[in-house]
C-alpha positions in Angstrom: -6.0 -32.8 -22.1 -4.3 -29.5 -22.1 -0.5 -29.5 -22.6 -0.3 -27.7 -19.3 -2.2 -30.2 -17.2 -0.8 -33.7 -16.5 -3.0 -36.5 -15.1 -1.8 -39.9 -13.9 -3.1 -42.8 -11.8 -1.0 -44.5 -9.2 -2.3 -47.3 -6.9 -5.8 -45.8 -6.4 -4.5 -42.2 -6.4 -5.3 -39.7 -9.2 -2.5 -37.2 -9.5 -3.2 -34.0 -11.3 -0.5 -31.4 -12.0 -0.6 -27.9 -13.3 2.4 -27.6 -15.5 2.8 -24.1 -16.9 5.8 -23.0 -14.9 6.9 -20.3 -17.4 3.6 -18.4 -16.4 3.6 -19.6 -12.8 0.7 -22.0 -13.6 -1.7 -19.2 -14.4 -4.9 -20.9 -15.4 -6.2 -20.7 -19.0 -9.6 -21.9 -20.2 -8.0 -24.9 -21.7 -6.4 -25.8 -18.3 -9.7 -25.4 -16.6 -11.4 -27.7 -19.1 -8.6 -30.3 -18.8 -8.9 -30.3 -15.0 -12.6 -30.7 -15.1 -12.4 -33.6 -17.5 -9.6 -35.3 -15.6 -11.5 -35.0 -12.2 -14.7 -36.2 -13.7 -13.0 -39.2 -15.2 -11.4 -40.1 -11.9 -14.6 -39.6 -10.0 -16.3 -42.1 -12.3 -13.4 -44.7 -11.9 -14.1 -47.1 -9.0 -10.3 -47.8 -8.8 -9.6 -44.2 -7.8 -9.9 -43.5 -4.1 -8.2 -40.1 -3.8 -7.4 -37.0 -5.9 -4.1 -35.1 -5.5 -3.3 -31.7 -7.0 0.1 -30.2 -7.4 1.6 -27.2 -9.1 5.3 -26.9 -9.8 8.3 -26.0 -7.6 8.0 -22.3 -6.7 4.5 -21.9 -8.0 1.3 -23.7 -7.1 -0.7 -21.3 -9.3 -0.7 -17.5 -10.0 -4.5 -17.8 -10.4 -6.6 -17.0 -13.4 -4.7 -15.8 -16.5 -5.2 -12.0 -16.4 -5.6 -12.0 -20.2 -8.9 -13.8 -19.8 -10.1 -11.1 -17.3 -9.1 -8.4 -19.7 -11.1 -10.0 -22.4 -14.3 -10.1 -20.2 -13.6 -6.5 -19.1 -13.5 -5.4 -22.8 -16.9 -7.0 -23.6 -16.6 -10.8 -23.2 -18.3 -13.0 -20.6 -17.1 -15.2 -17.8 -16.0 -18.4 -19.6 -17.9 -21.7 -19.0 -14.8 -23.7 -18.2 -14.1 -21.5 -15.2 -17.7 -21.9 -14.0 -17.6 -25.7 -14.5 -14.4 -26.0 -12.5 -15.8 -23.9 -9.6 -19.0 -25.8 -9.5 -17.2 -29.2 -9.6 -15.1 -28.5 -6.5 -17.7 -28.8 -3.7 -19.3 -31.8 -5.4 -16.2 -34.1 -5.4 -17.1 -37.4 -3.8 -13.5 -38.5 -3.2 -11.0 -36.9 -0.9 -8.9 -34.0 -2.4 -5.3 -33.5 -1.2 -3.3 -30.5 -2.4 0.4 -29.9 -2.2 1.6 -26.3 -2.6 5.0 -24.6 -3.0 5.6 -20.9 -3.7 2.9 -18.6 -4.9 -0.8 -19.5 -4.5 -2.8 -16.6 -5.8 -6.6 -16.2 -6.4 -8.0 -19.5 -7.3 -4.5 -20.9 -6.5 -5.3 -20.0 -2.9 -9.1 -20.6 -2.7 -9.0 -24.1 -4.2 -7.3 -25.3 -1.0 -10.4 -24.4 1.0 -12.1 -27.3 -0.7 -9.2 -29.7 0.0 -9.4 -32.3 2.7 -5.7 -32.1 3.5 -3.3 -29.4 2.2 0.5 -29.7 2.6 2.5 -26.5 2.0 6.2 -25.5 2.1 7.6 -22.6 4.1 8.0 -20.7 0.9 4.2 -20.8 0.1 2.3 -17.5 0.2 -1.5 -17.5 0.0 -2.7 -14.3 -1.6 -6.2 -13.3 -2.8 -6.0 -9.8 -4.2 -9.6 -9.7 -5.4 -10.5 -6.3 -4.2 -7.2 -4.8 -5.5 -8.4 -6.0 -9.0 -11.9 -4.6 -8.3 -13.3 -8.1 -8.0 -14.9 -10.2 -5.3 -14.0 -13.6 -3.7 -14.7 -16.8 -5.6 -14.9 -20.6 -5.3 -17.1 -20.3 -2.3 -14.3 -18.7 -0.3 -16.6 -16.0 1.1 -18.5 -18.7 3.0 -15.8 -21.2 3.6 -13.0 -19.1 5.0 -15.0 -17.3 7.7 -16.1 -20.7 8.9 -12.5 -22.1 8.8 -10.6 -19.1 10.1 -13.0 -16.6 11.6 -14.2 -13.2 10.3 -11.0 -11.2 10.9 -8.6 -13.6 9.2 -11.1 -14.0 6.4 -11.4 -10.3 6.0 -7.6 -9.9 6.1 -7.1 -12.4 3.3 -10.1 -11.9 1.1 -10.9 -8.2 1.5 -7.7 -6.5 2.6 -5.6 -8.7 0.3 -3.0 -9.5 3.0 -0.9 -12.5 2.0 -0.7 -15.4 4.5 2.5 -17.4 5.0 2.2 -21.2 5.2 2.6 -21.0 8.9 -0.2 -18.4 9.2 -2.4 -20.5 7.0 -1.8 -23.5 9.2 -2.4 -21.7 12.4 -5.7 -20.3 10.9 -6.9 -23.8 10.1 -6.7 -23.2 6.4 -4.1 -25.9 5.7 -3.1 -29.1 7.4 0.7 -29.2 7.5 3.9 -27.3 6.6 6.7 -29.5 5.2 10.1 -28.9 3.7 10.1 -28.4 -0.1 12.1 -31.5 -0.6 9.5 -33.5 1.2 6.3 -32.0 -0.3 5.6 -34.5 -2.9 6.5 -37.5 -0.7 4.4 -36.3 2.3 1.4 -35.5 0.1 1.5 -38.8 -1.8 2.0 -40.8 1.4 -1.1 -39.2 2.8 -3.0 -40.0 -0.3 -1.8 -43.6 -0.3 -2.8 -44.0 3.3 -6.3 -42.8 2.5 -6.5 -44.9 -0.6 -5.8 -48.0 1.6 -8.7 -47.3 3.9 -12.1 -49.1 3.5 -13.6 -47.0 0.6 -17.2 -47.0 1.6 -16.5 -46.0 5.2 -14.2 -43.2 4.0 -16.8 -41.9 1.7 -19.5 -42.0 4.3 -17.3 -40.4 6.9 -16.2 -37.6 4.6 -19.8 -37.0 3.5 -20.9 -36.6 7.1 -18.3 -33.8 7.4 -19.3 -32.0 4.2 -23.0 -32.7 3.8 -24.5 -29.8 5.8 -22.6 -27.2 4.0 -22.5 -28.6 0.5 -25.7 -26.9 -0.8 -24.8 -23.7 0.9 -21.3 -23.7 -0.8 -22.8 -24.4 -4.2 -25.3 -21.6 -3.7 -22.6 -19.2 -2.6 -20.4 -20.1 -5.6 -23.4 -19.2 -7.9 -23.8 -15.8 -6.1 -20.0 -15.1 -6.3 -19.9 -16.0 -10.0 -22.7 -13.5 -10.7 -21.1 -10.7 -8.8 -17.6 -11.6 -10.2 -19.0 -11.4 -13.7 -20.6 -8.0 -13.1 -17.4 -6.6 -11.6 -15.3 -8.0 -14.4 -17.2 -5.6 -16.7 -16.9 -2.6 -14.5 -14.8 0.4 -15.3 -12.8 0.1 -12.1 -11.9 -3.5 -13.0 -10.7 -2.5 -16.5 -8.6 0.2 -14.9 -7.1 -2.3 -12.4 -6.3 -4.8 -15.1 -4.7 -2.2 -17.3 -2.6 -1.0 -14.4 -1.6 -4.6 -13.6 -0.6 -5.2 -17.2 1.4 -2.0 -17.3 3.4 -3.0 -14.2 4.3 -6.3 -15.9 5.9 -4.6 -18.9 
C-alpha cells in the first residue's frame, strides 16, 4: 500500500482515501497501484458491499502527476498502473460512491463518471484540461459524459477545458448532490451505509441492469483513449505544453 493511499473497512463499506495533500493528491504510479490492489481486495471480500473514495479537504485530486507525463513525453511509455486503474473502473461489481471537495482535475474529475453517487461541496471545481496539455480525454469520459450531460456540456468540459462548479455538475447530471464541506464525509458515508444495508444480491442485480449495456462499450473506449493518449504524450506539442506548465509552477 502506498503511503499516500489509505484503505479501511467499516461495517461493509470499503473506504479509500487519497492522502497526498501537499501535492493536491496528484496521482503517482505507486498510488495507482495501491488503489487497484485495494479495490481488487475489496471486490473479492464478500463482507464488503460498497466502495467509497475520498480525497482531502480542498483537493479531491489534481490528476496525474505531471512528472509522469514528462517522462513519457521524453521517451517513456504510459505506465501499466495507470492502465490497470482505468480498466478496473468500469468493471467494479460493487457500488462506488465518491466524495469531493476542492480541485478535481483530469482523472480527479473523470473518475466520478464511473461513480454511482457523487457528493461534492460548493468549493469543488471539475476541470479536464486535456486539450490544453495537447492530450485527449481518458477513463471512458469521451463516451460517458456525452451520454450523461449531452454533447455541448461534454464539449465544454472535455474539449474547451471549461471548469464546472459543483452546482453546474449537478445540474448536468454528472454528480448526485452538493453538500456543505462540514457534512461531506457524513453524507457520503451515510449513503454508503444505507446501500450496504440493502439486500446485496438484489442491489448487485439492479446495478448490473443499469450498467450492463454500456460496460463493453466503455471498456472499448478506454482502450481507444489509452492508445491515443499514449500517442499524444509523445508528441512535440505535448512536450511543449508540459514544459510550459512546469515553467509556470516555478
